[in-house]
Kinemage of the C-alpha trace (Angstrom):
@kinemage 1
@onewidth
@group {chain A} dominant
@subgroup {mainchain}
@vectorlist {calphas} color= white
{ca met a 1} P 90.534 37.704 -4.249
{ca lys a 2} L 87.494 39.626 -5.392
{ca arg a 3} L 85.333 41.362 -2.839
{ca ser a 4} L 82.209 39.428 -3.896
{ca val a 5} L 84.026 36.133 -3.308
{ca lys a 6} L 85.097 37.280 0.158
{ca ile a 7} L 81.530 38.263 1.009
{ca leu a 8} L 80.279 34.881 -0.207
{ca ile a 9} L 82.870 33.034 1.882
{ca ala a 10} L 82.010 35.151 4.937
{ca leu a 11} L 78.313 34.395 4.532
{ca leu a 12} L 79.087 30.702 4.157
{ca val a 13} L 81.155 30.750 7.348
{ca val a 14} L 78.321 32.531 9.195
{ca val a 15} L 75.797 29.921 7.991
{ca val a 16} L 78.054 27.029 9.012
{ca val a 17} L 78.723 28.533 12.450
{ca ala a 18} L 75.019 29.268 12.921
{ca arg a 19} L 74.171 25.687 11.927
{ca leu a 20} L 76.663 24.336 14.443
{ca leu a 21} L 75.423 26.577 17.260
{ca leu a 22} L 71.694 26.307 16.480
{ca pro a 23} L 71.150 22.906 18.189
{ca tyr a 24} L 72.741 24.298 21.355
{ca phe a 25} L 70.396 27.297 21.493
{ca val a 26} L 67.347 25.192 20.589
{ca leu a 27} L 68.276 22.667 23.312
{ca arg a 28} L 68.490 25.461 25.878
{ca tyr a 29} L 65.131 26.854 24.715
{ca val a 30} L 63.402 23.451 24.840
{ca asn a 31} L 64.746 22.611 28.308
{ca lys a 32} L 63.762 26.067 29.574
{ca thr a 33} L 60.238 25.505 28.232
{ca leu a 34} L 59.987 22.036 29.799
{ca ala a 35} L 61.399 23.137 33.145
{ca his a 36} L 58.294 25.157 34.038
{ca met a 37} L 55.030 23.325 33.307
{ca gly a 38} L 53.003 23.823 36.440
{ca asp a 39} L 53.043 20.579 38.431
{ca tyr a 40} L 55.405 18.898 35.939
{ca thr a 41} L 58.945 19.393 34.749
{ca gly a 42} L 60.910 17.947 31.844
{ca phe a 43} L 64.330 17.560 30.309
{ca val a 44} L 65.794 16.724 26.879
{ca glu a 45} L 69.261 15.243 26.379
{ca asp a 46} L 69.926 16.306 22.786
{ca ile a 47} L 68.511 18.125 19.751
{ca asp a 48} L 69.229 17.524 16.058
{ca ile a 49} L 68.341 20.143 13.435
{ca ala a 50} L 67.369 19.358 9.820
{ca leu a 51} L 67.097 22.773 8.156
{ca leu a 52} L 66.458 21.468 4.647
{ca arg a 53} L 63.235 19.711 5.644
{ca gly a 54} L 62.227 22.267 8.277
{ca ala a 55} L 62.445 19.887 11.227
{ca tyr a 56} L 64.167 19.134 14.472
{ca gln a 57} L 64.509 15.911 16.401
{ca ile a 58} L 64.205 15.654 20.173
{ca lys a 59} L 66.157 12.848 21.833
{ca ala a 60} L 65.480 11.332 25.262
{ca leu a 61} L 62.564 13.484 26.438
{ca thr a 62} L 61.509 12.863 30.056
{ca ile a 63} L 58.660 14.556 31.921
{ca lys a 64} L 58.092 13.953 35.641
{ca lys a 65} L 55.650 15.208 38.232
{ca ile a 66} L 57.177 17.627 40.702
{ca asn a 67} L 57.062 16.240 44.256
{ca gly a 68} L 55.363 13.102 42.951
{ca lys a 69} L 56.065 9.654 44.405
{ca val a 70} L 55.385 7.634 41.240
{ca lys a 71} L 58.761 6.205 40.255
{ca glu a 72} L 57.854 6.001 36.555
{ca pro a 73} L 58.009 9.342 34.673
{ca phe a 74} L 54.744 10.670 33.276
{ca val a 75} L 56.167 10.804 29.737
{ca glu a 76} L 59.297 9.220 28.311
{ca ile a 77} L 60.058 9.456 24.574
{ca pro a 78} L 63.421 8.215 23.246
{ca arg a 79} L 62.955 10.069 19.933
{ca ser a 80} L 60.395 12.425 18.439
{ca asp a 81} L 60.377 14.354 15.156
{ca leu a 82} L 58.733 17.771 14.842
{ca ser a 83} L 58.585 19.120 11.300
{ca val a 84} L 56.689 21.098 8.689
{ca glu a 85} L 53.994 19.085 6.913
{ca trp a 86} L 55.078 19.723 3.341
{ca lys a 87} L 51.974 18.380 1.594
{ca ser a 88} L 49.899 20.979 3.459
{ca leu a 89} L 52.379 23.705 2.551
{ca trp a 90} L 51.631 23.076 -1.121
{ca lys a 91} L 47.984 23.815 -0.265
{ca gly a 92} L 48.887 27.170 1.237
{ca arg a 93} L 48.805 26.147 4.927
{ca leu a 94} L 51.857 26.257 7.200
{ca val a 95} L 51.234 23.455 9.709
{ca gly a 96} L 53.387 20.854 11.419
{ca glu a 97} L 53.465 17.147 12.154
{ca val a 98} L 54.832 15.189 15.118
{ca glu a 99} L 56.013 11.581 15.195
{ca cys a 100} L 56.868 9.909 18.523
{ca tyr a 101} L 58.928 6.697 18.504
{ca glu a 102} L 58.543 4.198 21.375
{ca pro a 103} L 56.880 6.692 23.736
{ca glu a 104} L 55.800 5.613 27.222
{ca leu a 105} L 52.957 7.234 29.176
{ca asn a 106} L 52.428 6.337 32.820
{ca phe a 107} L 49.138 7.393 34.408
{ca ser a 108} L 48.386 6.748 38.072
{ca phe a 109} L 44.806 7.000 39.329
{ca ser a 110} L 45.596 6.814 43.019
{ca ser a 111} L 43.321 8.669 45.439
{ca asn a 112} L 46.469 9.959 47.158
{ca glu a 113} L 47.598 13.206 45.515
{ca ser a 114} L 51.307 12.393 45.970
{ca thr a 115} L 50.947 9.146 43.998
{ca arg a 116} L 48.352 10.471 41.552
{ca gln a 117} L 49.667 11.210 38.058
{ca thr a 118} L 47.058 12.059 35.412
{ca gly a 119} L 48.488 15.128 33.666
{ca glu a 120} L 46.344 17.563 35.619
{ca gly a 121} L 48.152 20.709 36.662
{ca ala a 122} L 49.851 21.525 33.352
{ca asp a 123} L 48.753 23.322 30.164
{ca trp a 124} L 49.918 20.725 27.644
{ca thr a 125} L 48.429 22.596 24.683
{ca gln a 126} L 50.614 25.591 25.487
{ca val a 127} L 53.688 23.379 25.939
{ca val a 128} L 53.197 21.880 22.460
{ca lys a 129} L 52.687 25.364 20.978
{ca asp a 130} L 55.929 26.537 22.567
{ca leu a 131} L 57.878 23.542 21.265
{ca leu a 132} L 56.417 23.796 17.759
{ca pro a 133} L 55.376 27.399 17.062
{ca ile a 134} L 53.193 26.354 14.122
{ca gln a 135} L 49.879 24.517 14.462
{ca ile a 136} L 50.036 20.707 14.423
{ca asn a 137} L 48.017 18.953 11.716
{ca arg a 138} L 49.246 15.360 12.164
{ca phe a 139} L 50.308 13.353 15.212
{ca ala a 140} L 51.608 9.772 15.077
{ca val a 141} L 52.760 7.200 17.651
{ca ile a 142} L 55.049 4.319 16.681
{ca asn a 143} L 55.444 1.292 18.993
{ca gly a 144} L 54.396 3.054 22.179
{ca arg a 145} L 53.254 1.940 25.604
{ca ile a 146} L 50.513 3.245 27.912
{ca asp a 147} L 50.339 2.130 31.545
{ca leu a 148} L 47.218 2.960 33.567
{ca leu a 149} L 48.332 2.334 37.139
{ca lys a 150} L 45.723 1.655 39.851
{ca leu a 151} L 42.963 1.966 37.250
{ca phe a 152} L 40.844 -0.539 39.211
{ca ala a 153} L 41.118 0.935 42.687
{ca ala a 154} L 39.425 -1.836 44.703
{ca ala a 155} L 41.668 -4.464 43.127
{ca asn a 156} L 44.778 -2.262 43.070
{ca ala a 157} L 45.125 -3.511 39.478
{ca asp a 158} L 46.668 -1.847 36.425
{ca leu a 159} L 45.975 -1.866 32.709
{ca ser a 160} L 48.837 -1.805 30.226
{ca leu a 161} L 48.658 -1.274 26.471
{ca gln a 162} L 51.803 -2.260 24.587
{ca his a 163} L 52.948 -2.104 20.956
{ca val a 164} L 50.695 0.927 20.595
{ca asn a 165} L 50.557 2.441 17.122
{ca gly a 166} L 48.275 5.223 15.981
{ca glu a 167} L 47.774 8.345 13.934
{ca leu a 168} L 45.622 11.469 14.087
{ca arg a 169} L 45.385 13.379 10.802
{ca asn a 170} L 43.984 16.652 9.500
{ca ile a 171} L 43.725 18.171 12.992
{ca arg a 172} L 43.601 21.726 11.611
{ca asn a 173} L 41.149 20.732 8.868
{ca val a 174} L 43.633 21.528 6.080
{ca glu a 175} L 41.932 18.994 3.815
{ca glu a 176} L 38.364 20.237 3.819
{ca lys a 177} L 36.017 17.259 3.630
{ca ala a 178} L 32.280 16.848 3.384
{ca gly a 179} L 30.556 16.251 6.716
{ca ser a 180} L 31.197 17.424 10.248
{ca leu a 181} L 34.074 15.129 11.299
{ca pro a 182} L 37.126 15.816 9.114
{ca ser a 183} L 39.914 14.435 11.352
{ca pro a 184} L 40.366 10.622 11.297
{ca val a 185} L 42.190 8.781 14.082
{ca trp a 186} L 43.170 5.138 14.654
{ca leu a 187} L 44.960 3.371 17.485
{ca thr a 188} L 45.938 -0.260 18.037
{ca gly a 189} L 47.645 -2.103 20.866
{ca asp a 190} L 48.081 -5.335 22.793
{ca val a 191} L 46.729 -5.959 26.304
{ca pro a 192} L 49.349 -8.404 27.626
{ca gly a 193} L 48.209 -8.345 31.257
{ca tyr a 194} L 44.787 -9.710 30.326
{ca gly a 195} L 45.492 -11.181 26.905
{ca gly a 196} L 43.785 -9.941 23.764
{ca thr a 197} L 44.109 -6.846 21.616
{ca met a 198} L 42.570 -3.382 21.296
{ca arg a 199} L 41.610 -1.271 18.275
{ca phe a 200} L 40.110 2.220 18.192
{ca asp a 201} L 38.873 4.046 15.074
{ca ala a 202} L 37.155 7.428 14.991
{ca asn a 203} L 36.327 10.487 12.979
{ca thr a 204} L 36.578 13.707 14.950
{ca tyr a 205} L 36.256 17.482 14.876
{ca leu a 206} L 38.854 18.871 17.277
{ca leu a 207} L 38.537 22.633 16.778
{ca lys a 208} L 36.068 22.922 19.680
{ca asp a 209} L 36.353 23.088 23.467
{ca ile a 210} L 34.487 19.753 23.614
{ca pro a 211} L 35.383 17.832 20.410
{ca asp a 212} L 32.745 16.044 18.342
{ca phe a 213} L 33.434 12.430 17.385
{ca asn a 214} L 32.051 9.114 16.199
{ca tyr a 215} L 34.116 6.108 17.308
{ca asn a 216} L 34.337 2.302 17.206
{ca met a 217} L 36.410 0.523 19.869
{ca lys a 218} L 36.942 -3.137 20.608
{ca phe a 219} L 38.853 -5.330 23.035
{ca thr a 220} L 38.990 -8.913 21.764
{ca asp a 221} L 39.883 -12.268 23.343
{ca leu a 222} L 40.566 -11.054 26.886
{ca gln a 223} L 41.332 -14.066 29.095
{ca leu a 224} L 38.807 -14.325 31.942
{ca val a 225} L 41.277 -16.143 34.196
{ca lys a 226} L 43.621 -13.141 33.919
{ca leu a 227} L 40.739 -10.876 34.963
{ca asn a 228} L 40.393 -12.654 38.327
{ca pro a 229} L 42.360 -9.999 40.289
{ca ile a 230} L 39.583 -7.584 39.252
{ca ala a 231} L 36.667 -10.037 39.486
{ca arg a 232} L 37.437 -11.084 43.073
{ca pro a 233} L 37.103 -7.693 44.821
{ca tyr a 234} L 34.384 -6.318 42.531
{ca ala a 235} L 32.135 -9.387 42.064
{ca asn a 236} L 33.466 -11.919 44.610
{ca val a 237} L 33.909 -14.573 41.901
{ca asp a 238} L 36.794 -16.431 40.281
{ca phe a 239} L 36.754 -17.397 36.606
{ca asp a 240} L 37.996 -20.869 35.764
{ca lys a 241} L 38.180 -20.434 31.973
{ca gly a 242} L 36.750 -18.508 29.041
{ca thr a 243} L 37.327 -15.337 27.034
{ca met a 244} L 35.627 -11.957 26.795
{ca ser a 245} L 35.355 -9.400 24.009
{ca val a 246} L 33.932 -5.898 24.326
{ca phe a 247} L 32.593 -3.842 21.422
{ca ser a 248} L 31.599 -0.201 21.716
{ca glu a 249} L 30.306 2.544 19.456
{ca met a 250} L 29.650 6.134 20.464
{ca ala a 251} L 28.867 9.473 18.856
{ca met a 252} L 29.084 12.861 20.563
{ca asn a 253} L 27.914 16.267 19.392
{ca asp a 254} L 28.227 19.422 21.519
{ca gly a 255} L 28.672 17.304 24.644
{ca lys a 256} L 25.591 15.124 23.992
{ca leu a 257} L 26.414 11.448 23.460
{ca asn a 258} L 24.733 8.263 22.329
{ca gly a 259} L 26.270 4.785 22.127
{ca tyr a 260} L 26.619 1.365 23.693
{ca leu a 261} L 28.927 -1.228 25.252
{ca lys a 262} L 28.515 -4.839 24.162
{ca pro a 263} L 30.401 -7.370 26.332
{ca leu a 264} L 30.396 -11.010 25.182
{ca thr a 265} L 31.853 -13.965 27.093
{ca lys a 266} L 32.747 -17.224 25.363
{ca asp a 267} L 33.097 -20.681 26.957
{ca met a 268} L 32.856 -19.126 30.437
{ca thr a 269} L 33.175 -21.262 33.568
{ca ile a 270} L 32.923 -19.661 37.016
{ca phe a 271} L 32.225 -22.467 39.469
{ca arg a 272} L 34.325 -25.544 40.105
{ca leu a 273} L 33.464 -27.835 42.993
{ca lys a 274} L 37.062 -27.958 44.136
{ca glu a 275} L 39.607 -25.277 43.197
{ca pro a 276} L 43.395 -25.766 43.235
{ca gly a 277} L 44.626 -24.539 46.623
{ca glu a 278} L 41.009 -24.039 47.836
{ca his a 279} L 41.497 -20.525 49.260
{ca arg a 280} L 37.970 -19.285 48.595
{ca thr a 281} L 35.595 -18.360 51.391
{ca val a 282} L 32.171 -19.893 51.980
{ca gly a 283} L 30.614 -16.669 50.693
{ca arg a 284} L 32.566 -16.865 47.455
{ca phe a 285} L 31.707 -20.570 47.088
{ca phe a 286} L 27.957 -19.833 47.046
{ca thr a 287} L 28.387 -16.631 45.018
{ca glu a 288} L 30.238 -18.559 42.299
{ca leu a 289} L 27.660 -21.366 42.442
{ca leu a 290} L 24.796 -18.888 41.936
{ca ala a 291} L 26.707 -17.015 39.244
{ca gln a 292} L 27.400 -20.233 37.360
{ca gly a 293} L 23.730 -21.199 37.605
{ca gly a 294} L 22.667 -17.791 36.324
{ca ala a 295} L 25.171 -17.990 33.485
{ca glu a 296} L 23.803 -21.407 32.466
{ca ile a 297} L 20.261 -20.015 32.398
{ca leu a 298} L 21.243 -16.871 30.451
{ca glu a 299} L 23.740 -18.525 28.107
{ca asn a 300} L 23.089 -18.890 24.401
{ca his a 301} L 23.993 -22.599 24.263
{ca lys a 302} L 24.309 -22.690 20.489
{ca arg a 303} L 27.199 -20.214 20.638
{ca asp a 304} L 28.264 -20.891 24.237
{ca gln a 305} L 28.154 -17.189 25.068
{ca val a 306} L 26.617 -14.787 27.583
{ca ala a 307} L 26.209 -11.256 26.263
{ca thr a 308} L 24.229 -8.053 26.455
{ca arg a 309} L 24.171 -4.529 25.121
{ca val a 310} L 24.492 -1.624 27.578
{ca pro a 311} L 23.085 1.664 26.199
{ca leu a 312} L 25.104 4.831 26.900
{ca thr a 313} L 23.283 8.157 26.736
{ca gly a 314} L 23.462 11.607 28.289
{ca thr a 315} L 26.238 14.170 28.340
{ca val a 316} L 29.995 14.115 28.748
{ca asp a 317} L 29.501 15.010 32.439
{ca asn a 318} L 26.618 12.615 33.091
{ca val a 319} L 26.640 9.281 31.243
{ca lys a 320} L 23.508 7.178 31.842
{ca thr a 321} L 23.269 3.379 31.560
{ca pro a 322} L 19.585 2.314 31.643
{ca ile a 323} L 19.190 -0.982 33.519
{ca trp a 324} L 16.135 -2.505 31.814
{ca pro a 325} L 17.521 -2.449 28.245
{ca thr a 326} L 20.661 -4.117 29.643
{ca ile a 327} L 18.601 -6.910 31.251
{ca phe a 328} L 16.494 -7.358 28.107
{ca gly a 329} L 19.768 -7.554 26.132
{ca val a 330} L 20.901 -10.548 28.208
{ca leu a 331} L 17.562 -12.297 27.653
{ca arg a 332} L 17.571 -11.489 23.951
{ca asn a 333} L 21.041 -13.014 23.509
{ca ala a 334} L 19.995 -16.146 25.426
{ca tyr a 335} L 16.554 -16.845 23.993
{ca val a 336} L 15.864 -14.734 20.891
{ca glu a 337} L 18.953 -13.981 18.828
{ca ala a 338} L 22.623 -14.216 19.772
{ca phe a 339} L 24.668 -11.040 19.597
{ca glu a 340} L 27.388 -11.060 16.948
{ca gln a 341} L 31.030 -10.530 17.901
{ca lys a 342} L 31.246 -7.394 15.792
{ca phe a 343} L 30.016 -3.808 15.723
{ca asp a 344} L 26.285 -3.309 15.303
{ca asn a 345} L 26.970 -0.257 13.081
{ca asp a 346} L 23.772 1.445 14.207
{ca ile a 347} L 25.310 4.470 15.977
{ca thr a 348} L 26.050 7.498 13.798
{ca phe a 349} L 26.936 11.126 14.397
{ca thr a 350} L 23.354 11.945 13.398
{ca asp a 351} L 22.150 10.070 16.510
{ca ala a 352} L 24.109 12.393 18.785
{ca leu a 353} L 22.903 15.369 16.773
{ca gln a 354} L 19.299 14.194 17.111
{ca ser a 355} L 19.831 13.713 20.847
{ca phe a 356} L 21.128 17.283 20.990
{ca lys a 357} L 18.080 18.534 19.040
{ca asp a 358} L 15.694 16.624 21.314
{ca asp a 359} L 17.368 18.130 24.347
{ca phe a 360} L 17.135 21.589 22.778
{ca lys a 361} L 13.409 21.075 22.081
{ca glu a 362} L 12.860 19.937 25.654
{ca lys a 363} L 14.631 22.983 27.046
{ca arg a 364} L 12.704 25.251 24.670
{ca ala a 365} L 9.421 23.703 25.873
{ca gln a 366} L 10.513 24.270 29.478
{ca arg a 367} L 11.323 27.910 28.747
{ca lys a 368} L 7.960 28.328 26.991
{ca ala a 369} L 6.109 26.847 29.981
{ca glu a 370} L 8.075 29.087 32.336
{ca arg a 371} L 7.218 32.196 30.288
{ca lys a 372} L 3.551 31.168 30.286
{ca lys a 373} L 3.648 30.741 34.049
{ca asn a 374} L 5.322 34.135 34.520
{ca arg a 375} L 2.700 35.834 32.306
{ca ala a 376} L -0.099 34.222 34.324
{ca glu a 377} L 1.498 35.396 37.572
{ca arg a 378} L 1.906 38.952 36.255
{ca lys a 379} L -1.701 38.933 35.013
{ca ala a 380} L -2.961 37.763 38.405
{ca glu a 381} L -0.846 40.419 40.109
{ca arg a 382} L -2.255 43.193 37.881
{ca lys a 383} L -5.811 41.922 38.499
{ca glu a 384} L -5.224 41.984 42.255
{ca lys a 385} L -3.876 45.553 42.124
{ca arg a 386} L -6.867 46.713 40.068
{ca ala a 387} L -9.186 45.145 42.634
{ca glu a 388} L -7.314 46.937 45.430
{ca arg a 389} L -7.539 50.309 43.642
{ca lys a 390} L -11.266 49.763 42.965
{ca ala a 391} L -11.874 48.925 46.610
{ca ala a 392} L -9.937 52.021 47.647
{ca arg a 393} L -12.030 54.267 45.388
{ca lys a 394} L -15.273 52.803 46.753
{ca ala a 395} L -14.110 53.377 50.310
{ca lys a 396} L -13.213 56.993 49.458
{ca glu a 397} L -16.664 57.608 47.866
{ca lys a 398} L -18.388 56.393 51.051
{ca asp a 399} L -16.370 58.822 53.105
């Protein structure tokens, strides 16, 4: 046998052995990475390698909070694919993409630290970088689930989104596009606990500490009767029938935001003279009676709906909801023009930018006024010192 053939066979054996052992070493590396994540720890059952397409598949990923008392893990993903995004490679950029199949996220917003589970206490960006050493440009979720436990603290009620599908593209701005928001994202899901569905669409710029975005979000056909566990402790009322939809638009630039929430109720009934079981208190009886009367007065009878528009302005740390525009919105829907069950399409990224510019102008005016005040104080101080020196000279001349 020729020497070249022997060398070729030896190389082939080395490649085959390396391919067989590679999943083992990668599995050890991944589990070592997941074992130390601050307040969280994780584990993976198996790894599959696909060298030809530059990818590996993680099976049965579980992440739990250390010393936490929430029985559900923080993250549970039966299968996820991490690979090179080939279409970006043809454009000269080495970036990756991640697809998660049937993932489950369980957040808990308890005030008790032991039962609180929000992801705080771990550097998730670093974890992702360690698992996929190249930058991620696309992230997708297929048939996922998100549980927000104890989201409504007073009611001890949860919110669950199921059949969640979504995609975030062009995170690293590989495809350069006109405008300031090059990364589109969409997310859909069902809200089985309250009926109805959810959809979220946005354009974003993520390469900032505080990302810029312009989003549309809607919850449609929520069943008011199913919202009673929340309505009772927060408003002391019980809905008898009806549906609610919520539409929202918002734009944010450099932490300054501008947007609105538009809740609309349809065919809403709050008060019934006699309820099945009759467990309500006297206080709730009169509260529901007054609420029903107010709803009748403020209802747009042509469309059988009560609605308003709540403005949202301010910063990411301080969101303001002016009360008078909200009240005028209720009156407008009832007596002037009914709100449509759709987006108003009057919030753009330019609005947030203008809000940022207005804030900048205001701060500049404040700085200008402060400088003017400081100059006046220094001028007065110099004038006083000159007067003191003049008085001193006069006193010396007299002596």
